[in-house]
N, C-alpha and C positions, 0 to 999 in steps of 0.2 A: 876860458877853459884851459886846463893844464894836462899835460900827459907825460908819461914815461914809456919809452919804446924800448923793447928788448928785441935784439936780432941774433939769433942762434943759427949757426952753419954747421949742419951734420953731414957726415960722409954719404948718407943715403937717404931716401925718402922714407924707408922703413923705419929707421931710427927717429926721424922727424915726427912720424905718425905716433910712435909710442910716447915721445916726449910731448906732443900736443895733448894727448890724453891725459898725462900726468898733470900738465900745466892747467888744463880745462878744469879737472877736478880740484886741484889745489886752489887755483886763483877763484874759481866759481864759487867755492865755499867761503871765500872771503870778502865778497862783494859788500855785505852790510857792514862788516867789521871795519873796512877801510873806506867805506862810502864811495864805491866806484860810481862814476857817472856813466862809464861805458867800458867794455871789455871786448876786445877783438883778437882772435888768434887765427893767423894765416900760415898755410903750409904751401911751399911751392914744389914743384915737381923735381927740383934739384936738391932738395933736402934743406931748405931754408925754413925756419920757424920764426915768425915775427909776431910779437905780442905788443899791443897797444892798450894801455890802461889810461882811461880819462878820469879827471878830477875836477870838481868845482872849484876848489880853492888850494892854496899852497900848503895849509896845514894837513890836509888829507894826504897830499902828495908826499910831503916830508915824513909823514908817520909810515906810509907804505914803504918808501925808499929805506927807512930805517930798519924795517923788518924783513925786506925782500931777500936779503942774503940767506936768512934762514930757510925761506921758502924754495929758494933755488940750489941750496946745497945738495939736496938728495939728487937732483938732476945732474949737477956737476960731478958727483961721485959716481954716477951710473953710466955716463956717456962722455965720449970725447967730442967736443965741438968748439968752434970759435964763437966768442961772445962779444956783442957790442951793445952798450946801453947809453941812452941819452934821455934827458927830460927837457921839456921846452913848453912854450905857449902855442896854442893853435892860432895861426894866422888866418885860417880860413877852414870851415869844416861844413859839409853838407851830408845829410842822411835823411833819405826819404822814409817816412814811417808808413807801414801798412795798416790802413784803417778801413773799416767797412762804413759806407755812407748810406746805406739802404736801411729801411725799416721793413721789418717782416711782420705781417698781420696774420692772426690765425682767426679762423672763423669768418663769418660774413662781415663785411666792411660796408658801412653806408656813408655816403656822401651827402652833405646837407648843403643846399644852396640857399642863402638868404635873400 
């Protein structure tokens, strides 16, 4: 699994919240176009905004990296912030999925013993 990580440092959490909304909308609309395997956007109380985008293969990662400048130019033109970006390979990843393991029955249920 491959990923690109963007770290933006804003002067305040207020600016980070607005930027997070912009990034959520912009990147959320590109999930199928760039074949994201995962997208996580995290805001800290200090005004940090971290974006992790996961990919299954390097082709999808490279395609996104080639076009990401266009996606983030509006953000760069609207806010003052420090930016760090790096790409890498996941050495370890764990995510617990929420699933229901119960079966709901409607109406009377009859159990038959053989």
